[in-house]
C-alpha positions, 0 to 999 in steps of 0.5 A: 111341641116336643115331649119334654115341654109337653110333660112339663106344662101338663104337670103345671096345668094339672096342679093349677086345675087341681087347686094345689099349685105351689105359689111362690111369692119371692121376697127380693127376687131380682137384684135392685139398686138404690142410692140414698142421699146419705153421705157419711162414714161407712157404718152410717152409710151401711145403716141407711141400706140396712133400714130397708133390708138392703146391703152395700153393693157387691160386684160379682164379675166384669159384667156386674162392674160394667152395669154399675159403671153405667148406672153410676154415670147416669144416676149416681152422684158426682162423688164416691159411693161406698161398696160392700168390700171391707177388710174383715175375714177369718179363714175357714172352709166354705162349709164353716169348718175351722182350718185345723189341717192345711198343706197350703203354702199360700200367703196372700198379699193385701189385695190378693184373693186366692182359692185353694186347689189340688193340682197333680196331688199338691195343694196350690193357690189359684186365681178364684176366677180360673175354671177347674174341676172340683170336688164336692162332699156329701156326708163322708163321700167325696165326688170329683165333678169333671166340669170346669167352673170358677171357685164360686160356681163350684161352691154353688154347684156342690151346695145344690147337688151335694153338701159343699165343696170338700173340706179336709180335716186330717192327713187321712182325709187328705190322702182320700181326696187326692186319691179320688182327684185322679191326679187332675187339677180341682178346687177344694173348699178353702178361700184365702182372702183378707177382704169380705163383701158386706152382704156375704156374697161369693165374689172373685171380683178384685180390680183395684186402683193403684192408689194406696190407703190414705192413712196407713195407721188406720186398720179399718179399710173399706172400698168405694167406687169413684166417678173417675172409674166406677169399675175399679175398687178404691181403698177408703178408710171406713171411719175417717172418710165419707161417701154416699150410700149405695144399696142393693137387695135381691138373691138373683142376678140377671144373665144376658145370653147373646146366642140365638136359640129356640125357647126350649133350647134357651130354657134348657141352657139356663137350667144347665148353666145358671139357676133357670130362665128368667121370670118376672114376679112384679113391677120391681123385677120388671124395673130391674130387667129394664135397667140391666138391659138399658145399661148392658145390652146393645139392642137393635130396633126389633130386638127380642129376648126369650124369658121363661114364659109360655102359653098353654095351647089348651087353656090359653093362659100364660105360665112361667116354668113352675108358676102362674103369672101374677104380674104382666107387662104385655105390649098395649097392656093386652094379653095375647089370645090363645093360639093353635101354634106354640107361643112363647114370651119374649121381652123387647130390648128397646121398650122392655114390653112383653111380646109373644113369638113363635117358640121355634124362633132363635133369639138371645135370652135371659137367665137368672143366677142365684147368688151364692153366699159364703154363709149357706144358711142365707141361700134361697132356691127359686127352682127346686 
């Protein structure tokens, strides 16, 4: 066992034994999905979700769309379901500041979404899925982060390590930002979009059908996923058309990383590139993982994927990276006994049972990624 893992586990074990372990009981940890038997206009369909503390579904990227596509084909009605994207947004900076100063020349079309960047000292609109450097602020200090990320990923990084993506309120601040940008291309905190996801998540997914609005006189426009191609966004009028409710809740997305690493390497990868290694708090989380793997992952007969679970060689019990195990799904309902070797937890890609394996094995793995909300007061961190 290498030193970093030894120190990490020793710290967790000390807190457990001292009786001062910080237990975290997550509310709506991993995202789960539900299709109520409610077919109505958007407002009523949304209420059917809100009654159980859910919202209409957000699509975050192509991987999300693939999952939703397969889920709806297998479990959905053979009719359209409401998605959470509707036309309703006021342009503000990502930190909520009003736009009182701008050098932007962006004028988005109805279906476009553009994020503002500064490219070679000039404001320019770019596809929000592009990867660029970005500038964060904390107080009155600006920091150029030289990592290539999408706009939403940059926003998440800035909120985790600083205050937010940089906002610019006057010509003096603009000159300061440009100077600190070092003539590179980098994101700032301005988003141009006529549409907004109901749950408020930051998403750059915009894959539209070619169909136009059915009633151009109706200013209310929402979106549905239709059976003929669930991956595409179809415009639908909020108050004059009906579709089924499609609900979700949870603050963490599941990320499958299909590269073979040891448990320790996988742990470090998840911390560096996502919110951390995946942990499973309860049966609802387990069901979320099963569905995600079933609809997105092509598993072989002996397929295993690392999760953030490891056994203490001293005491024999199993722990997540910063918490004890309150729910388990071990093969044959039997927790593995203490071993003199390093043993880590993996999940089967076929029957979804937990298994213990040599930590030095190289396996694909599961990370989790916290959803970043445009209203940052809604974000919750599971990994301090």
